[in-house]
N, C-alpha and C positions, 0 to 999 in steps of 0.2 A: 857437586857445587849443586845449589837450589835455586832455584828461579820462583817469584809468582808472577802469577798473571791474572785476570780474570776482568771482573770487574777492576780487576785488580791490576794494578801497575806492575810493574816489573823493576824488584831492588837485587842489585848485584851483590852477592855476600862478596867480602873479602878474601883473599888468597885461592879465589878459585880457578878452573883451568879452561879456558873455553874450547869448543870446539867446532872446527870447520870442516864443510863438504864440499868439494869444488868437483863441476863436472865438466867434460865436456873437452878433455883434453887440454885444460890452459897451460901456458908456458910453466916451465918449474919454476921461474921469478915468484908467481902468484904465490906459491905454498911456502918458499924462501922467505919472504918478506912477511909473511904472518908467523911463520916456525919461529923466527927471529924474535919475535914477542913472546912466546912460548905458549903459542895457539897449536892445538893438538891438530893435526891436518889430515883428512883423509881424501884420496883422489880418486876419481872414478875415469874410465876412458870416454865411455859413451853418456846420451840422455836419458834420463828416468822418464816412465811415464806418471801420472798423477798418483795414483796409488803405492808404485814403489817410492816416490821424493817424499811421500806422506811418512811412508815406513822408517826412508832413511832419515829424516831429520829428527826424530826424536832424541833429544838431547844433545841437538847441535844448534850451535849462536850464531854461526854465520852459513851463509851458502852464495856460492859462486856458479855462475850458468854461464854460456854462450845463448845462442839464438834458439836451440832446438828444445830445452826444456821449457816447459810450461808451468808458472809457480801462479797458481788459480787460486780462486779465494778460499774452495776446501784446502788447499794445502796450507794456506795462511790460517785457517782457523785453526788448524790441526797442529800447525808445526811451533807448541806454545814456548818453547825455547828460543825459538829464532829473534835475534836481535836486528839484523842487517842482510840485503841481497847485494852483490854485486854482480850486475851485467857485464862481462867481461867483452864488451862489443859496445857497439853505439846504439843500437834500437832496446826499447825498453817495453816494446808490444807483448813481449811473452809472460809480464808481471803482468797480476793485478796489483795496479799501483793504488788505486782508491782503497780495495781492502789492507793492503798492506799500511799503510796511513793511519787506518781506522785503527789498526793492531799497534800502531806504535812500531812499527819496524821500518828501518832507513831503507833505501834504496839508492845507489851509486851506478854510474855507467862509465864508459871512456867517449865521450865525445868528440875527443880531437887525437887520441893516440894511431887509430890506422886511416887517418885522414889522406896522407900522402901514398900509402898502399893502395889503396882503392884507384885515387887520380891517375896513377902511374900505368893501373891495369886498365882504366877505361881508355887513356892516352893509345898504348900498345893496341886494343883492340880496335880502336879508330882506323889507325895504319894498317893493321893488317888486313882491316875489312878493305880498306879503301885499295889497298895494294892487291888486294885476293887472292893472300897469303897461303888462306885455308885452301883453294885450289890447288895453287901451284905444289904444295907440302902433300897432298893426296895423291896429286900425279904422280909425283915421284917416287915415294912409297909404294905406288901401285908397277914403277917400272916404264913410267913414261916419261919422256924429255918435251915437256911442254911450254918452252918458251916461247912467250909473246907477250906484247903492251897491251893488249886487249884486253879494256874496262880496266887497268890498273891506272890509279891516279896520284898525284902528290895532294897533301894533304893541306899545305899552302896554299892560300886564297880559297880553301873552303868553308863554308859557314858551320860552325857546330852551333846547333842549339840545346840548351840546357834546360831542363825542368826541376826545379828548386834548386835555389842559391844559398844552401845553407853553408857548411864549413867543408864539404868536399864539392859543392857544385861551383863554390867563389874560388878556390883555390885550383880546378879544372880548369877555369875559365884564365886562370894568369897563364899558367903553363901553355894552354890550348895558344893563345896571344903569340907567344915565344916561339911558337912553330910556324906562325905566319897565319894562324887562322881567324878569322871574322867570328866574334863570339855573340849571340842573342841569349838571352836568358828570360824566362818565364818563373815567377814565382807567387802565391797566392797572398802573401806578404810583403810588406815594403823592405825592400833588401838594396842597398848601397853596391852600386857598380865598382866594380873594380878595373882598373886600365881603361880598357876602351871599349867594354864589354856595354852592350846596350838591353836595357831590360825593356820587354813587352808585354803590352795591358793583356793580352789573351795566349791561351794556347793555341789556339787556330792560328793566328798571325802568326809565331815560332813554326809551325809546321808547314806555312806557308815558304818560308825562307829558307829551313834549315836541311845541309847537306848529309847530315848525321844529327841525330837526336837520341840524348842520351838522356835518362831517368836519375834522378838524385834526391828522392822525396821521401819522407820519414812513415813510420809505420802506421800514423791515426787511420781510424777504422773509416774516416771518411775520402781517403784516398784508395779506396777498394773499388777495382773497374775501372781506373782515372783512365786507363788507354785501351783501347778497343778496335772495332772494325772501322767505327768513323774517323776516326784519328790516325789509324793506318792509311785511309785512303784518301785523307787529307793531304798527308806528305808528299812531297816531291816524288817523281818516278825514279828510281833508282837510288833513294835517299837510304841512308843506316840507320839501323834502331840499336841501342843499348840500354838495357836494365841491368844495374848492380844496385837497385834501391830495395825492393821488398817483392815476392813473388805474385801476391795477390792483387798486385795493383795494374796486373796486364793480362790481357785474354790473348793468351798462347794460342789456340787455335785460331783466332783471327790473323795472329802474326803470320802462323803455317802457312794461312791461303794467303796473304800478302806476299810471303816470298814464294811461294808457288807459282804463283800470279807472273812475278818479276816485277810486280809494282815495289816492292821494297828489295833493296838491293844485297841486303846482309843482316846480319844482326849478331848480337854478343850478348848472353844472357850468363848470368853467374847466381839469379835466384829464383825459386820456384816454389809454387802455392803448398806443396807437400815434399817434403825434403826426407831422405833417411835419415834415423837417428845417429850411426854408426859407419865408422870407415869400414868400406867393405862390402855395405849390405846393396841390393840391386837398386837400378837408378831407370826409369823410363819417364818418355816425356815425349809429347807430339813432336816435338823439334827435332827429335835425334835423324841423322841421315841427310837433312837437307843442305844445299849447297851456299856456302858462304856463310856457316853461322857456326860461331864459337861459342861452345856449351861450358861452364867451368861450375866446380861444385860448392859453390858460395866460399868462394877462394879471394875476395877483393880485398878484407883485410887479414890473407892467412900469408903474412910474411913474417920471417922469423924477429926482423926489426919490430913490426908493429906490436906482435904478441908479444914481445918482451916489454915493451911500453906499457902495453895494455895491462899485463901484469903486475909490473910495478907500481902502475896508476890506481889500479882499482884497489888493489891488496892495502896501499899506502891508505886512500879511502876507509875502509873496515877497519883496519888498525887503528886510525886516528878518532873515528869513530865511537870504539869502545875502549879508547884510553882517554880520550879527552870530551868526549861528546862533541866533536867538529861535525858539522852536515854541510860542511863547504861543495857545491854542487851535487848534493843531494836532488834526486830527481822530483821527490815526493814530500819532502818535509822542509820546514823553513830552513833557511841557511843560515849557519852562525861559523864565524872562522874562529875556532877558540884553539888557543894555547894550551901548555899546561899550566894545572891545577894552580891558582896563587894564592890560595887557603890553605884549612886544614884538610877541608872534606869540598866535593863538589858534588853537587844535586842536579840532576837533569830532570826536567819535568815535560812531558809532552801531553798537551792537553787539550781540551776541546775550546776552539776560539771564540770563547763568551767575553762580556764585558766581566771586571772585576777579579781575574783569574791572578792577577800579578799582585793585586791588593790584597787576595786571602793568603797566598802564598808567603809575602812580607809580614802579613799579620800573624801567623803561624809562627814563622823565625821568632817576632818579637816577643808572643807570650810564652818563648819558652826560653829568651836569655840569649839568642843564637845572633851573632854578630855578623853582618855582610859583608866580607870583602871585597867582592863584584858580583856584578850581573847582567845578564844581559838576553833580552826578548826579540823575537822574531816571529811573526807568522805567516803562515800560507793557506790562505782560503779558509777553511774550518779549521785546521789543524795550528795551535801555539805551541812554542817550545821558549822555556824559561832555564837558562843553566846558571847557579849561582854558587859562587863560593865562599865558604864561611872559615871566621876565624878560630872556631872550636868544634869538640866534638861535638855529633851528631845525636841527641838521644832517641831512643826509636820510637817515643811519644809522638816525635816530630814527623817520623816518617811516617808512621800510622796516620797521623791526621792528614797529611797531604795526601796521602793514598787513598782516603777515604772521601775525598773531594769530588763533589759527582762531576766535575769537569775531567777529571784527570784521566788519561790513557795507561801510560806509562811514566813509570818512576825509576830512575837510574841513581844509584848512590856510588861515586866514583872516589877512589882513595888518592 
């Protein structure tokens, strides 16, 4: 298989075999969905560092990762065969999306597939912390029968404060209400309240009211250090704290001090600023050994159901992109929902979004007597994407002329 990049747009040859590299123990369905389409799939159990990834991506068109592998600007620049990246998780901050867009590489994630799993873990941890089950469990494992109601409460009637009211936060809101909790939330964007949840105007207002505070914010750089000593001090005495979002948004030394002083009554943490790359690696944290603290190894979305759904969803997006050019739910490219080719050939043209590109594309077709059967155009910021179905064979001169357009980022010929 040969691919041409450079100024160079990429053109897919007919009859080639695509290769995929899937990292970080993805569900087997992720491989089988691609293999069923004739993709040659290589899987590896852990994450790769930058140099390892650069080497591994030579001759690879599709990359699948979770949260540990960092797809940097260098990786993208040197992965000259790469067509698309699948993040088999919610977050995409581990991918340099700007660099991917500039190189015409599509990126997809799974924004909905593990939502329920994260929500169920958050609810389980709120209940466990409120009942102080961690301490009861530890005592029994230590051979001590410590039966007492002291410090244990029902969650019914207590107030849950949700920071970040996206897919996870909003679903958590609904289920927490079903348990009899009062729900308040804060989000920097305008969000529609579900059920009886009440939107608050500030984080401080939420901290004043909540018996349990749970973070469900995204990985944007602006959220770094969102929660630190001032926020823990503002929380109600004895309130609980949960972070199932991103490790870098919380000052964990400040959390340790707040728990040690008794001001924070308990905590559950699933994400950390630095996490081991592989299962079985050593882990350390300032939160180890603290009372009424639940530590989990970034398993919020790690249920068999969620991983199965993620594997099918993201691999399906990669499959559709290489087969039809569809970019539906791409996180970095203009979104076009495309079915099978309605003509003889399909030409997918990613370009810099400047005036006159569509006219130039159609003029090229007209000059060579190519009839257009169907055409769609979408733009996203500085990137444009036009997909054209044509009713005749495309001469190489057409491809060459479009490839040489100043605005062209990547050109793909789909049969």
